C-alpha positions in Angstrom: -38.4 17.8 3.8 -38.3 21.4 4.9 -34.8 22.6 5.5 -35.8 24.2 8.7 -37.6 21.1 10.0 -36.0 19.4 13.0 -35.5 15.7 12.5 -35.8 12.7 14.8 -32.6 10.6 14.9 -32.1 7.0 16.1 -28.4 6.2 16.7 -27.6 2.6 17.3 -24.3 1.6 19.1 -24.1 5.4 19.7 -20.8 5.3 21.6 -19.9 8.8 22.7 -22.3 10.3 20.2 -20.0 11.4 17.4 -23.1 11.4 15.2 -24.5 14.2 17.2 -21.4 16.3 16.8 -21.5 15.7 13.1 -25.2 16.7 12.8 -24.4 19.9 14.7 -21.4 20.6 12.5 -23.4 20.0 9.3 -26.1 22.4 10.5 -28.8 19.8 10.8 -31.4 20.6 13.4 -32.5 17.8 15.7 -35.8 17.4 17.6 -35.1 14.1 19.3 -31.8 12.2 19.4 -32.4 8.6 20.6 -29.1 6.9 21.6 -28.9 3.1 22.0 -25.7 2.5 24.1 -24.8 0.3 27.1 -21.2 1.4 27.9 -21.4 3.7 31.0 -18.3 5.7 30.1 -19.6 6.4 26.6 -23.0 7.5 28.0 -21.2 9.7 30.5 -19.3 11.5 27.8 -22.5 11.9 25.7 -24.6 13.3 28.5 -21.8 15.6 29.6 -21.8 17.2 26.1 -25.4 16.7 25.0 -27.6 16.5 28.2 -30.8 16.4 26.1 -29.8 13.0 24.5 -32.5 10.4 25.1 -30.6 7.2 26.2 -32.7 4.1 25.4 -30.3 1.3 26.3 -29.6 -2.1 24.8 -30.3 -2.2 21.0 -31.8 -5.6 21.4 -34.6 -4.1 23.5 -35.3 -1.1 21.3 -38.7 -1.2 19.5 -39.5 1.2 16.8 -43.2 1.2 17.9 -42.1 3.0 21.1 -40.5 5.9 19.2 -41.8 8.7 17.1 -41.2 8.6 13.3 -37.5 8.3 12.7 -36.1 10.6 9.9 -32.5 9.4 10.2 -31.1 6.0 11.4 -27.3 5.8 12.0 -24.9 3.4 13.5 -21.7 1.5 13.2 -22.2 -2.0 14.5 -19.2 -3.7 16.3 -16.6 -4.6 13.7 -14.4 -7.2 15.2 -15.8 -10.1 13.2 -15.7 -8.2 10.0 -12.3 -6.6 10.2 -9.5 -7.8 7.9 -6.9 -6.1 10.1 -4.7 -7.9 12.4 -5.9 -7.8 16.0 -4.3 -8.2 19.4 -0.8 -7.7 20.7 0.5 -10.7 18.9 -1.0 -9.8 15.6 -3.2 -12.8 15.5 -5.7 -12.9 12.7 -9.3 -13.1 13.9 -11.8 -15.7 12.6 -13.7 -13.0 10.7 -17.1 -14.7 11.0 -19.0 -11.7 9.7 -22.6 -11.5 10.9 -22.2 -15.0 12.4 -19.7 -13.6 14.9 -20.8 -12.8 18.4 -20.2 -9.1 18.2 -20.8 -8.2 14.6 -24.1 -10.2 14.6 -25.4 -7.0 16.2 -25.6 -5.8 12.6 -28.9 -7.8 12.5 -30.3 -5.4 15.1 -29.5 -2.5 12.9 -31.4 -4.3 10.0 -34.3 -5.1 12.2 -34.7 -1.4 13.3 -34.1 -0.2 9.7 -37.0 -2.3 8.6 -39.2 -1.4 11.5 -38.6 2.4 11.5 -38.4 2.9 7.7 -36.3 6.1 8.0 -36.1 8.7 5.3 -32.3 8.6 5.5 -29.8 6.0 6.9 -26.1 5.7 7.5 -24.3 2.4 8.3 -20.5 2.5 9.0 -18.1 -0.4 9.3 -14.5 -1.4 8.6 -13.0 -2.5 5.3 -13.9 -6.2 5.1 -13.9 -9.3 3.0 -15.9 -8.8 -0.2 -18.4 -11.5 0.6 -19.3 -9.7 3.9 -19.4 -6.4 2.1 -21.8 -7.8 -0.6 -24.0 -9.4 2.0 -24.5 -6.1 3.7 -25.0 -4.3 0.4 -27.7 -6.7 -0.7 -29.6 -6.1 2.6 -29.2 -2.3 2.6 -29.9 -1.9 -1.1 -26.9 0.3 -1.7 -23.2 -0.2 -2.2 -20.8 1.4 0.3 -18.6 4.4 -0.3 -15.0 3.9 0.9 -13.6 7.0 2.6 -10.2 7.3 4.4 -10.2 9.7 7.3 -6.9 11.0 6.0 -8.8 13.2 3.6 -10.4 15.0 6.6 -7.9 14.5 9.4 -4.3 13.5 10.0 -5.4 9.9 10.8 -5.2 7.0 8.4 -8.6 5.3 8.9 -10.3 3.5 6.0 -14.1 2.9 6.5 -17.1 1.8 4.5 -20.3 3.9 4.5 -23.6 2.5 3.3 -26.1 5.4 3.0 -28.9 6.8 0.8 -27.7 10.3 1.5 -26.0 11.8 -1.6 -22.3 12.3 -0.9 -20.7 15.4 -2.5 -17.2 15.1 -4.0 -14.5 16.7 -1.9 -10.9 17.7 -2.0 -8.5 16.2 0.6 -7.7 18.7 3.3 -4.0 17.7 3.6 -4.0 18.1 7.4 -0.6 17.7 9.1 -0.2 16.0 12.4 2.7 18.3 13.3 0.3 21.2 13.5 -1.6 19.4 16.3 1.2 17.7 18.2 1.2 18.4 21.9 4.3 20.2 23.1 3.7 20.8 26.8 6.2 18.8 28.8 4.2 18.2 31.9 1.1 17.3 30.0 3.0 14.9 27.6 4.7 13.2 30.6 1.3 11.8 31.6 1.4 9.7 28.5 5.0 8.4 29.0 5.8 4.8 28.0 7.6 2.9 30.7 10.9 1.7 29.4 11.0 -1.7 31.2 13.7 -4.3 30.4 11.2 -6.5 28.5 10.1 -3.6 26.3 13.4 -1.9 25.5 13.7 -3.3 22.0 10.1 -2.5 21.1 10.5 0.9 22.7 13.5 1.7 20.6 12.1 0.3 17.4 8.6 1.9 17.6 9.1 5.1 19.4 10.3 7.3 16.5 7.7 6.0 14.1 5.4 9.1 14.0 7.6 11.6 15.7 8.1 13.7 12.6 5.3 12.2 10.5 2.5 14.1 8.7 0.0 11.4 9.5 -0.7 8.9 12.3 -2.0 5.3 12.1 -5.6 4.3 12.7 -6.7 4.7 16.3 -7.4 1.5 18.2 -8.6 0.6 21.6 -6.1 0.5 24.5 -5.3 -3.3 24.4 -3.1 -2.7 21.3 -1.4 0.4 22.6 1.9 -0.2 20.9 0.2 0.1 17.6 -2.3 2.7 18.6 -1.5 5.4 16.0 2.2 5.2 16.8 4.6 6.3 19.5 6.4 9.6 19.8 9.9 10.4 20.8 9.6 13.4 23.1 12.6 15.1 24.6 13.9 12.5 27.1 11.2 9.9 26.9 8.9 8.1 24.6 5.1 8.6 24.8 1.7 7.6 23.5 -0.4 10.1 21.7 -2.1 12.4 24.2 -5.8 12.6 24.7 -5.9 16.0 22.8 -4.1 14.5 19.9 -6.5 11.5 19.8 -9.4 13.9 19.9 -8.0 15.9 17.1 -7.4 12.8 15.0 -11.1 12.0 15.3 -11.9 15.7 14.7 -14.0 15.9 17.9 -13.8 19.1 20.0 -10.7 19.2 22.2 -11.8 18.4 25.7 -14.9 16.4 24.6 -13.8 13.3 26.5 -12.6 15.2 29.6 -15.2 13.7 31.9 -13.5 10.3 31.8 -10.0 9.0 32.4 -7.3 9.0 29.6 -7.6 5.2 29.2 -11.4 5.4 29.0 -11.1 8.3 26.5 -8.7 6.3 24.4 -11.1 3.4 24.2 -14.0 5.6 23.2 -12.1 7.5 20.6 -10.8 4.3 19.1 -14.4 3.0 18.8 -15.7 6.4 17.5 -16.2 8.0 14.2 -14.1 10.7 12.4 -16.6 13.5 12.9 -15.7 15.6 9.9 -16.2 12.6 7.6 -19.7 12.1 8.9 -20.5 15.8 8.9 -19.6 15.8 5.2 -22.1 13.0 4.5 -24.8 14.7 6.5 -24.6 18.0 4.6 -27.1 16.8 2.0 -29.8 15.9 4.6 -32.9 18.2 4.1 -31.7 19.5 0.8 
């Protein structure tokens, strides 16, 4: 493929289009970017930053025959039924039904469009999972996954599996320190204050200092598990969650990228998103 050629991209479960940021950061020119997404806040953020994105709706209704030749297929299907991590406020282990689960069964839609579109390149991302689920996906995709922890590109501990036919270059960890990105503006940080209610005093005191002076933060999650969402910070006279800017920096998206939605909506989208610099590193060998 000519290095200067613009490519057609089909992004499934596009979210807020982290893939599009990564392509831009990797210097890959895009002709058409087709995004399959149904969440309105994710679409709003995408269109605010990339107004030329072609939103094509529910993945179940996407047909390859209605699209031009796809050069790159990307996506990270919902992971809840694959994840080996504890979920929920009470730390309950999920059933982990894999592709049989209601949400992670959307992986089958990725496979369907992979077979229909026959892209030159593909990238599939998901969480670290039981070996039987991992092998099942590998057998279908024809490649074994590469395990990458975002900590090598960010200050966030986030282990993910990447199935791709794009050659991935070796890299040196960047050793990025969270303290260099920590918000210090009092009025801004106050917007993320944790209310110290009687029922939460013990948890407030136990968890608040856990990343205050740390070099790294824990993996971002969606808002329903906010006590464990990367950690809490002791800040002057109160305890706070990570700010929107800190969460954006953890995922290496541009600061202000999610400014078109509320802080809770932003937190959800960032928790579901990709660590952009990891994806950009993978994309560097497209067209070469």
